[in-house]
Backbone as CSV, one residue per row, in Angstrom:
resi,resn,N_x,N_y,N_z,CA_x,CA_y,CA_z,C_x,C_y,C_z
1,UNK,-38.378,-173.676,-139.656,-38.387,-173.489,-138.159,-38.075,-171.922,-137.953
2,UNK,-38.629,-171.479,-136.789,-38.451,-170.142,-136.463,-37.852,-169.976,-135.053
3,UNK,-36.893,-169.069,-134.924,-36.435,-168.717,-133.495,-37.187,-167.522,-133.010
4,UNK,-37.402,-167.472,-131.684,-38.198,-166.472,-131.034,-37.451,-165.801,-130.003
5,UNK,-37.374,-164.511,-130.074,-36.603,-163.750,-129.017,-37.300,-162.435,-128.683
6,UNK,-37.285,-162.008,-127.353,-37.942,-160.766,-126.978,-36.694,-159.685,-126.938
7,UNK,-36.903,-158.622,-127.661,-35.953,-157.533,-127.700,-36.815,-156.242,-127.348
8,UNK,-36.607,-155.756,-126.084,-37.366,-154.653,-125.640,-38.828,-154.851,-125.705
9,UNK,-39.611,-153.996,-126.325,-41.142,-154.179,-126.364,-41.515,-154.989,-127.586
10,UNK,-40.588,-155.571,-128.363,-40.995,-156.299,-129.438,-40.485,-157.829,-129.246
11,UNK,-41.292,-158.603,-130.054,-40.840,-160.017,-130.241,-40.408,-160.232,-131.639
12,UNK,-39.203,-160.815,-131.742,-38.584,-161.025,-133.122,-38.686,-162.518,-133.404
13,UNK,-39.245,-162.825,-134.560,-39.379,-164.147,-135.092,-38.458,-164.264,-136.310
14,UNK,-37.327,-165.065,-136.205,-36.425,-165.259,-137.224,-36.622,-166.549,-137.909
15,UNK,-36.910,-166.542,-139.185,-37.066,-167.721,-139.989,-35.754,-168.279,-140.339
16,UNK,-35.513,-169.537,-140.121,-34.226,-170.168,-140.270,-34.164,-170.940,-141.678
17,UNK,-32.860,-170.999,-142.143,-32.620,-171.913,-143.226,-33.340,-171.689,-144.461
18,UNK,-33.686,-172.781,-145.206,-34.378,-172.658,-146.436,-35.868,-172.284,-146.279
19,UNK,-36.359,-172.234,-144.996,-37.697,-171.807,-144.875,-37.849,-170.371,-145.175
20,UNK,-36.741,-169.522,-145.110,-36.858,-168.199,-145.534,-37.413,-168.170,-147.093
21,UNK,-36.786,-169.025,-147.854,-37.089,-169.121,-149.340,-38.601,-169.484,-149.528
22,UNK,-39.043,-170.486,-148.701,-40.363,-171.019,-148.878,-41.374,-170.097,-148.299
23,UNK,-41.108,-169.403,-147.255,-42.033,-168.467,-146.559,-41.940,-167.094,-147.184
24,UNK,-40.983,-166.808,-148.080,-40.805,-165.472,-148.593,-40.656,-164.411,-147.524
25,UNK,-40.088,-164.729,-146.390,-39.792,-163.808,-145.351,-38.617,-164.408,-144.494
26,UNK,-37.834,-163.422,-144.070,-36.682,-163.904,-143.124,-36.957,-163.616,-141.657
27,UNK,-37.778,-162.635,-141.448,-38.070,-162.330,-140.024,-39.378,-161.475,-139.909
28,UNK,-40.005,-161.563,-138.750,-41.160,-160.754,-138.422,-40.833,-159.976,-137.066
29,UNK,-41.250,-158.756,-136.948,-41.071,-158.048,-135.620,-42.472,-157.663,-135.196
30,UNK,-42.929,-158.144,-134.067,-44.222,-157.916,-133.580,-44.189,-157.184,-132.226
31,UNK,-44.879,-156.082,-132.019,-44.988,-155.562,-130.693,-45.573,-156.533,-129.670
32,UNK,-44.980,-156.798,-128.517,-45.436,-157.630,-127.587,-46.919,-157.375,-127.223
33,UNK,-47.315,-156.165,-127.132,-48.658,-155.952,-126.682,-49.668,-156.289,-127.784
34,UNK,-49.336,-156.633,-128.961,-50.142,-157.151,-129.985,-50.459,-158.697,-129.864
35,UNK,-49.690,-159.303,-129.026,-49.811,-160.865,-128.872,-50.864,-161.038,-127.666
36,UNK,-51.986,-161.669,-128.176,-52.974,-161.932,-127.249,-52.983,-163.303,-126.531
37,UNK,-52.117,-164.187,-127.097,-51.979,-165.501,-126.482,-51.220,-166.411,-127.462
38,UNK,-50.676,-167.507,-126.885,-49.955,-168.485,-127.621,-50.359,-169.855,-127.013
39,UNK,-50.402,-170.847,-128.034,-50.936,-172.109,-127.596,-50.504,-173.136,-128.572
40,UNK,-50.669,-174.453,-128.346,-50.625,-175.503,-129.163,-52.047,-176.009,-129.393
41,UNK,-52.420,-176.377,-130.666,-53.775,-176.882,-130.937,-53.572,-177.791,-132.204
42,UNK,-53.528,-179.093,-131.921,-53.567,-179.949,-133.172,-54.704,-179.795,-134.107
43,UNK,-55.845,-179.440,-133.665,-57.041,-179.265,-134.551,-56.748,-178.205,-135.602
44,UNK,-56.168,-177.053,-135.243,-55.874,-176.011,-136.168,-54.923,-176.462,-137.250
45,UNK,-54.077,-177.349,-136.989,-53.077,-177.936,-137.988,-53.555,-178.965,-138.901
46,UNK,-54.634,-179.605,-138.621,-55.202,-180.654,-139.396,-55.795,-180.125,-140.725
47,UNK,-55.889,-180.981,-141.713,-56.489,-180.702,-142.964,-55.467,-180.164,-143.919
48,UNK,-55.798,-180.252,-145.183,-54.892,-179.778,-146.214,-54.980,-178.455,-146.556
49,UNK,-56.091,-177.801,-146.394,-56.389,-176.483,-146.850,-55.891,-175.496,-145.815
50,UNK,-55.009,-174.687,-146.088,-54.440,-173.707,-145.269,-54.931,-172.246,-145.608
51,UNK,-55.465,-172.156,-146.843,-55.966,-170.761,-147.259,-55.246,-170.482,-148.544
52,UNK,-55.534,-169.286,-149.074,-55.061,-168.899,-150.304,-53.638,-168.217,-149.965
53,UNK,-52.695,-168.762,-150.780,-51.288,-168.274,-150.582,-51.204,-166.907,-151.170
54,UNK,-50.316,-166.060,-150.329,-50.294,-164.675,-150.761,-48.823,-163.990,-150.293
55,UNK,-47.680,-164.345,-150.661,-47.167,-165.491,-151.271,-46.872,-166.525,-150.219
56,UNK,-46.735,-167.670,-150.651,-46.360,-168.797,-149.857,-46.084,-170.070,-150.641
57,UNK,-45.712,-171.199,-149.839,-45.508,-172.410,-150.373,-46.316,-173.345,-149.650
58,UNK,-47.049,-174.311,-150.187,-47.797,-175.276,-149.587,-47.610,-176.683,-150.217
59,UNK,-47.131,-177.687,-149.576,-47.039,-178.960,-150.052,-47.860,-179.820,-148.971
60,UNK,-49.066,-180.173,-149.368,-49.926,-180.853,-148.349,-49.194,-181.973,-147.673
61,UNK,-49.330,-182.098,-146.232,-48.753,-183.088,-145.509,-47.226,-182.927,-145.285
62,UNK,-46.602,-181.938,-145.866,-45.206,-181.750,-145.779,-44.799,-180.406,-145.235
63,UNK,-45.416,-179.375,-145.845,-44.871,-178.009,-145.502,-45.882,-176.946,-145.815
64,UNK,-46.065,-176.015,-144.960,-46.884,-174.819,-145.172,-45.993,-173.587,-144.736
65,UNK,-45.733,-172.660,-145.646,-44.779,-171.580,-145.156,-45.226,-170.409,-146.040
66,UNK,-45.317,-169.243,-145.362,-45.643,-167.988,-145.981,-46.892,-167.348,-145.490
67,UNK,-47.411,-166.455,-146.209,-48.698,-165.737,-145.888,-49.893,-166.465,-146.619
68,UNK,-50.976,-166.581,-145.840,-52.189,-167.405,-146.261,-53.359,-166.523,-145.780
69,UNK,-54.394,-166.378,-146.606,-55.653,-165.862,-146.239,-56.673,-167.047,-146.120
70,UNK,-57.242,-167.132,-144.840,-58.122,-168.226,-144.572,-59.230,-167.696,-143.721
71,UNK,-60.499,-167.706,-144.090,-61.638,-167.260,-143.321,-61.480,-165.878,-142.777
72,UNK,-61.139,-164.940,-143.677,-61.015,-163.520,-143.389,-59.827,-163.275,-142.364
73,UNK,-58.953,-164.150,-142.245,-57.769,-164.023,-141.358,-56.499,-164.092,-142.270
74,UNK,-55.544,-163.216,-141.904,-54.238,-163.251,-142.599,-53.287,-164.034,-141.562
75,UNK,-52.804,-165.130,-142.075,-51.992,-166.080,-141.232,-50.643,-166.245,-141.816
76,UNK,-49.642,-166.173,-140.925,-48.184,-166.482,-141.339,-47.952,-167.896,-140.872
77,UNK,-47.688,-168.790,-141.803,-47.394,-170.207,-141.570,-45.819,-170.392,-141.739
78,UNK,-45.220,-171.232,-140.857,-43.988,-171.869,-141.192,-43.958,-173.181,-140.394
79,UNK,-44.433,-174.234,-140.958,-44.673,-175.477,-140.265,-44.239,-176.587,-141.168
80,UNK,-43.276,-177.470,-140.645,-43.045,-178.705,-141.308,-43.295,-179.835,-140.411
81,UNK,-43.000,-179.711,-139.103,-43.305,-180.754,-138.123,-44.417,-180.165,-137.222
82,UNK,-45.670,-180.637,-137.379,-46.780,-180.018,-136.646,-46.716,-180.244,-135.129
83,UNK,-45.951,-181.280,-134.581,-45.812,-181.478,-133.201,-44.932,-180.402,-132.578
84,UNK,-44.179,-179.711,-133.310,-43.342,-178.566,-132.846,-43.996,-177.163,-133.039
85,UNK,-45.236,-177.244,-133.491,-45.837,-175.893,-133.940,-46.581,-175.257,-132.713
86,UNK,-46.590,-173.865,-132.774,-47.277,-173.179,-131.869,-48.078,-172.061,-132.530
87,UNK,-49.276,-171.762,-131.996,-50.206,-170.711,-132.662,-50.107,-169.500,-131.838
88,UNK,-49.917,-168.378,-132.463,-49.848,-167.129,-131.804,-50.878,-166.241,-132.169
89,UNK,-51.789,-165.827,-131.468,-52.796,-164.967,-131.794,-52.542,-163.491,-131.631
90,UNK,-52.903,-162.621,-132.609,-52.490,-161.337,-132.662,-53.689,-160.399,-132.819
91,UNK,-53.485,-159.156,-132.337,-54.564,-158.065,-132.596,-53.844,-156.798,-133.063
92,UNK,-54.444,-155.976,-133.805,-53.836,-154.764,-134.318,-52.518,-154.881,-135.035
93,UNK,-52.429,-155.944,-135.819,-51.153,-156.214,-136.483,-51.427,-156.533,-138.010
94,UNK,-50.400,-156.678,-138.826,-50.527,-157.076,-140.214,-51.115,-158.513,-140.325
95,UNK,-50.750,-159.348,-139.330,-51.307,-160.745,-139.308,-52.295,-160.886,-138.282
96,UNK,-53.206,-161.842,-138.324,-54.156,-162.258,-137.250,-53.608,-163.382,-136.320
97,UNK,-52.727,-164.203,-137.086,-52.141,-165.318,-136.332,-50.766,-165.643,-137.043
98,UNK,-49.914,-166.232,-136.185,-48.637,-166.805,-136.630,-48.709,-168.245,-136.239
99,UNK,-48.590,-169.137,-137.109,-48.469,-170.558,-136.832,-47.109,-171.084,-137.344
100,UNK,-46.304,-171.238,-136.352,-44.920,-171.466,-136.597,-44.366,-172.686,-135.873
101,UNK,-43.295,-173.385,-136.480,-42.615,-174.518,-135.922,-41.374,-173.846,-135.180
102,UNK,-41.317,-174.336,-133.909,-40.168,-173.889,-133.123,-39.422,-175.038,-132.526
103,UNK,-38.154,-174.851,-132.069,-37.468,-175.933,-131.446,-37.993,-176.478,-130.147
104,UNK,-38.412,-175.498,-129.281,-38.859,-175.924,-128.048,-40.266,-175.092,-127.691
105,UNK,-41.324,-175.876,-128.075,-42.736,-175.297,-127.984,-42.981,-174.824,-126.517
106,UNK,-42.636,-175.549,-125.517,-42.909,-175.232,-124.228,-42.221,-173.967,-123.756
107,UNK,-40.961,-173.768,-124.141,-40.181,-172.531,-123.732,-40.802,-171.329,-124.480
108,UNK,-41.249,-171.485,-125.771,-41.794,-170.351,-126.494,-43.168,-169.971,-125.786
109,UNK,-43.979,-170.983,-125.469,-45.253,-170.733,-124.894,-45.028,-169.912,-123.570
110,UNK,-44.155,-170.430,-122.683,-43.834,-169.683,-121.484,-43.354,-168.309,-121.771
111,UNK,-42.404,-168.134,-122.667,-41.956,-166.836,-123.036,-43.021,-165.863,-123.493
112,UNK,-43.955,-166.300,-124.274,-45.005,-165.408,-124.855,-46.162,-165.143,-123.938
113,UNK,-46.452,-166.186,-123.136,-47.592,-166.112,-122.273,-47.242,-165.571,-120.880
114,UNK,-45.973,-165.395,-120.586,-45.501,-164.887,-119.322,-45.760,-163.465,-119.129
115,UNK,-45.420,-162.956,-118.067,-45.678,-161.500,-117.763,-44.815,-160.622,-118.716
116,UNK,-45.384,-159.355,-119.087,-44.676,-158.481,-120.050,-43.489,-157.852,-119.386
């Protein structure tokens, strides 16, 4: 699970608990201007293939965490419960997408899609 907070011009994503170990990251800091949108999309989460792990942990049907390369995109995953997952599209950043599990998806979507 990931906590999301805006601090100044950046959005901070703090990976919680053991997910730090599985994702090989404890936090990400993304300039808010690099976020092009945030949404929920069950279709993106379907299927067992998440991409090539670089590094990451993937137990199909249970957990995807870490950096994955899929269809020429670099994606950061941290999802155990797909119903709580949000997809964040990025431009001009290390990652093309963040696919993360959050405690309150509606609040995170409102935070990221709201006015800057």
